[in-house]
N, C-alpha and C positions, 0 to 999 in steps of 0.2 A: 166191642174196642180192644178185647184181649185177643181174640178171635180175628180180627184183621190186622194188628200188628204181629200175631205168630204167623199167620200168612205170609204178609207182605217180607220179614224175616228166613223163612224156610225153604221158602220159593224162590231164593237167592242163587245162584250158581253155587256149588259146593267147591268151601275154599279149603285149600291143602291144610293142614295143623303149624306149619310150620312158614308161611306165607303174612307178608304186611308185620306188624309186631306182636303177631300174636304169640309167638316165641319167648317176648321180655316174659310173660305171666306163666306159661305153661311150663317152662324151664323152673321157676319160684314153685309149683306145684307140684311138682316131679320131686324136688328136692325135701317139698314138705311130706309125702307119701311115703316116699324110701329112706327118709334119712330121717324124718323130723325135725327137719332145719327150715326156717323163714330164710332163704339165700337170697344173694343177689341177681340170681338165674346166670344170665348169659354172660352179665359185668363182672363176675367174679373170674378167677382164674384156676379154678379148680375142674375139674370133669364132674358134674353129679353124677353121670352114669357112670363113672367107674370107681370114685369114693365122695363120702362125706362131704361137702363144701363148707365154709365157715359163716357163720348166722350172719345178714348183712340188712340194711335197711334205706338200699335204694329207693322199690318204689312202698306207697303204701300198701297196710297188710288187706284189706279186706276183701281185692277180688280174686287175687291167689288163693286166698283161703275158700272162696267160694268154688273156684275151680277145683280144688282139693276134695271139698266136700260133696263134689256131684261124681267123681269119680268112685267114690265110696257107696253111691247112691248105683252105677250104671258099669259095671265091669265092661262093658265094651265101649265105651266114652273111655276109662282105665287104659283100657290094651291099644287104644289107638292113640291116646295122649303120649305114653311111653313111647310106642314105636315110632313117633314124629320125633319127640324130643335126642331120644337114641338115634335116630337117621339125622337130624342136625349137628351130631356130635361125631357124625361119619363112623357110626360102628352097626348099620346096618343100611339097607337100600331103600330110599323113601317111597319107591313103587311098591314094596311091602305092605305100606300102611293103607288099614282102612281111613278115608275120609270120613271121619264120623263125628256129630258134633251137635246132635239134637239135642239131648237133655240141656246145652248150653242155651242152643238159641230159643230153646222155651223158657227158661229162665230169663233170658233176656226180655222178652214179650212180656211176662210175669212184670217185671220191673218197670218195665217202660209203663204197661198200665198204673202200677202204683202212681207213676208222674205222673201220667194223666190227670187221676183223681185228686192228685193233689194240687194240681195247678187247675182245676176246674174248682176246687173247694174256694183258693186261694183266691181268683176271681170274685167269686161270690160274697168274700169277707170283703173285699176290698171295694168293691162298688155299689156292696148293697144292693146286686140285683140278682133275684136267686136266677134265673135264666143265662146269666153269665156261664155257670156252673157247667152247664151244658152246650153251652158254643164253645167257651172256652176248651173243654172237653176235645168236643169233635176238631177243631184248629189243632192242637194241640196231637191227636191222633195222626191227623193228616202229616202235620209235620213230620212227628217218630216213621210212618210211613216212609215218608219221601226221603228219610236215613238210611231205608232198611237195609243197603250194601253196606253200610259203617258196619250196624248191629249184628249182620251176618256172622263178622268174622269172634272169636274169642276173645275179645280184647275189654277192657274196662268202662268201654262209655255208657251202657245201659245200666249199670251201677253207679255212677256217677250224675248222669241224670235225674236217675230215682232220687240217689242221696240230697242233690241240689233243690229236687224240688220239694221233696220233704222239709228242709230248710227253708224255701222262700214261704210255704204253706203257714209254718210253725212261727214265721218272722212275722208276718203279714195278723194273722190271730193273735200273738202278743202285744201289737201297737195297736190292735182294735178292741181289744179289752183290757189292758195294764193291768195286768192279773202277777203276781210271784209264779203260779203254775205254768203260766204258757210263757214265759220268759225262761224258766228251768227248761220247757221242751224246744224253744227255740236255742238256746244252747246243746243241747243233748243232740239236738239234728243238726246243728253245724258242727260239732265233735262227728258225727257219722259221715258227712259230706267229706270231713277232712281227713279220713282213713279212708276214702275211696280216690282222693287226688289232693296232695299237698297243698298246689296252687288257693286252694281253700282258705288256706290258714290266713291267708291276706285278708280274707272279709270277717274275719275277731274287730280289729277295730274301725273296721267301714260301719260294720253291725252297730257297735256303740254309740259312733256317728249318727246314724239314721234313728238310732232309740232317744238319742238327745236332742235333734232336730225335731221329731215328730210331736218328743213332750212336749219342747221348747214354744213350740209355734204352729203346732195343728192340731193339738189337742181339746182346741174348746177355750171355753174362756179363761179358765185357770192353768196353771201350770202341768203336767205329769213329773211325780216325784222319779230321778234319775237314778240318783246311788241306789237303791235297794234294787230295781229289778234288773242295773248292770252286773251288780256283784251277784247275783242269779245268776245270769244268764253266763256271765264268766266261771262260776263254780262249776255250772253244771257240762260244760266244755271241759273243764278242767278234769273234770269227772271222767269224759268217756276220752280222752288223751294220755290218762295218765298211766294205764297201762301198757299203752302202747312205747310210751317215753319210758317207764320202768323198764321195760321188757329191753328196749336198745340201751340203757344204760349196762344192764348186768351183762346181758350175751352179745352186743357188740361193744361195749366199753366204751358208749360217747351217746350221752344226753341229750338225745336230738330227735326230732322227727323225721327227718332223710339226711342223707348222703350224697353227694356228688349229681342227683338229681338234678337241682338247681345248676350246678355247675356246667354239667352236658346242655342243659338247654341254653342258657346264655353263651355259650361258646358259639353253640352253631347259630343264634341268633345275631351275632356280630358277622359273620359272613354278608348279611344282608346291607351290612353299611355300606359294601362294594356297589351299589345298586348305581346305576347310572342316569341320568335328568330324562333319558330317551324312557328307559325301563321306569322310573318313576311316573311319568307324566300316563304312560299306556295302562299301568297295573290299576288304574281307575276304572276305566269304561270294562277294562277286561276282565276281572269279576264280578259285573255284572250277568248272572246267569244267565243262559239261553242265547241272549241277542249280543250280549260282552265278547267273547271270544272270535266270532265269524266278524264282526264289524272291525275288531283289531287288525285279524289277521287279512281283511281286506284293504287295509287303510294303510297298514305300519310291517307288512307282514310278520310268517309265520315267526321268524324270529324275535320279535316286537319285547315277548315276558318268557321267551323259553328260559330263563335263569330261573325262572318261580317252580319251573314244575322239577318235584324230588328226582326225578329215574331221567331227568335232560342231563347229558354231558358236559359239565365245566356249570353244574346248577350250584345254585347259592345253597343248598343240602349238602351237596358234594362238598363242597368247598369248606361248609363247618364243620363237617363230619370228618374231614382229612385231616384240617386242625384240630379237631379235641384228639383227636386217634394218635397224633403227634406230642401231643403233650402228655397224654397218659403213658405213649413209649416212655418219656423223656422224665416224667417226676412221676411217674406210677399213682398217685389219688390228685385229681383237679382240688376238691374245696383248698388244700394253705394255698395253693397261689393265686387263688380268686382273685382275694382283695386288691394285692399289684398289678393282676390282669385286666381287671376293671378300668381300673385307675386311670392306667396308661394309655387303655381301648379310648375312656371318655375323655381325656386330657388332651389325644389326638383327633378322635372323631364325637364328640359329644353332642354337637349340633346336626352330625350327620345319623347319630343314632334315636334321636325325637324327631327329624324328619321320616326319618324311614319308614319309622313304626304308625306313621300317618295313613298309608295306603297298605301296612299291612294288614292295620285294625280294621279299615275299609273292606279288604276281602273278607277278613273272619265274620263281618257283619251275617255274610249271604247264607244263613243255614237252611241248607233244604234243596239247595236250587232252585227248582223253578216256584218253590213253595212260599222260599221267601221274595222271590219278585212280587208275587200280589200281595204276600201279608206283611213285608217289614212299611211299606207307606203307608199302612192301614195302622200299622201297630205305633209309627212314627206320631199319624192324623192323632190317634188317642190320646197318646202321653201329653201332649199339647192341651187336648179338650180336657185331660184330666185334669190340667193346672189349670187351667180359667175355670171349671166347674168346678172346684173345691173338693178334687178323689186323690187328695194326699198319700194315700194308701197304691192305689194303682203305681203313682210313679216309685215310693219305697220300692216295692214289691220288684221294679224294674232295676233300681238304680245296682244291686250286685252283680246281674248280668251283664249289664251295660259298660262296670266297670273292668271285669274282667276282659273284657272284648279290647281295653287299651291296655290291661295290664299284658293280654299276649301276645300282642303287637307288640311291646317293649321287652318282651322275655324271652318268647318264642318263635313262632311264626304265623302264617298267613292262612293258614287251614281252617275252613270252619267247624271243626268237628272237635276244639277244642273250647267252641262257645256252642255248643247245646243246650246251656243252660237258657241260651236267648229264647227258644222256642216256648217257655212256659209266660214269660212276658208280655211276647208279642201276640200269643195267643190271647192273655187277657186284656191286655188296652185293647188289638183288633176285635175281639168278641164284644167289650165295651161299645165301642165307638158307634159299630152296627148296630145294636140292641136302645144306645142313648139315641142316635138318629133317629131311626123307626117309632121310638115313644115319644118324642116331640113331633114326630110327622102326622102322628095319629093320634096327636094330643093323649096321649095317656098321662096317667100321673107315676113319676118317679118312684120308686120305693126308696124306702129309706135306709 
């Protein structure tokens, strides 16, 4: 498994360390190594290659810390990172920088392997079928391998997938066993996931609702107690998040998890509200992997959804970032103006914002391209069968990932990279569907 993932990732074409969003994390790692400061990286006004930047809290902390730790282990990677960051600041020629990120790519493979194991074990617990452990693990491995191009960048996706998968396993284990210790582990795992990606904070109240619903209606003839498990989960989550919150209060002067991160995403998301009816309609078929883009290009022309591509002239991304940059230039910071800005936007185009979230969420479902073209329909059928056959944990396991698809449609954009957590529920539901159908066909007795 880990060999398959490592091979898939390391055989992708080498990337310059300033390509895509890598500099977001590499600049912070540079400041950690050279100044001992967790900064905002390229989003602050200080050139970290010339002076110590101020403390920041734009990004969640775990991935930049992981990158900084790898520089301590591999001096060659440290030199490549330093060169790329300094070249990005125009202090040296990028052509003199070595393209080398092998230790990070191997770490990505290890993190994804941890995610695969967590997915397989969660599937076994949720379905009560031991064979799902291996089937779901194999499907998840294929799903992550299909996204090898994304994982070959030095970016946070592999760590966030691992954290989210561990949270899913802990949630299913807690719901199955209903013990204080398992709810504590669930809270710790959720905290770990939040420290990789701030969006996962939304899952805290969602998790409590899942616990309440399963305990009330899907735990046998007697109701399960709610308040003690819920309090344990919240306490464990607080233990994980408290050090980062305290650091922000002391170093940044703001008691919070992040700053500007959500504001930037929402402002850029508002640009999609300008979507035309033609773009809205054609987005649905165009986002279906393999077949969709060719069909839409033939029927509607290549410009039908051109504005969805981030590098297309006049794209939604270009318009959203231009507005964000203009607001930053005018106001300095976005958080203080976001309340009034959001109220104004929703008062004018609230219905459009909700409507345009639908195709964005639809497009975000198709994780792994061709992988999801096969597995997503199987997973949908698996969830329907789970509902009919009394497998509530299969559904509970899928709820956080499915909810995040809608959240990203409302607050972010249509790229499936934000919904990689879907691979786990897709793998489990599809694997169980196949296993259950095979067992019924052969007359095998279902596992308890």
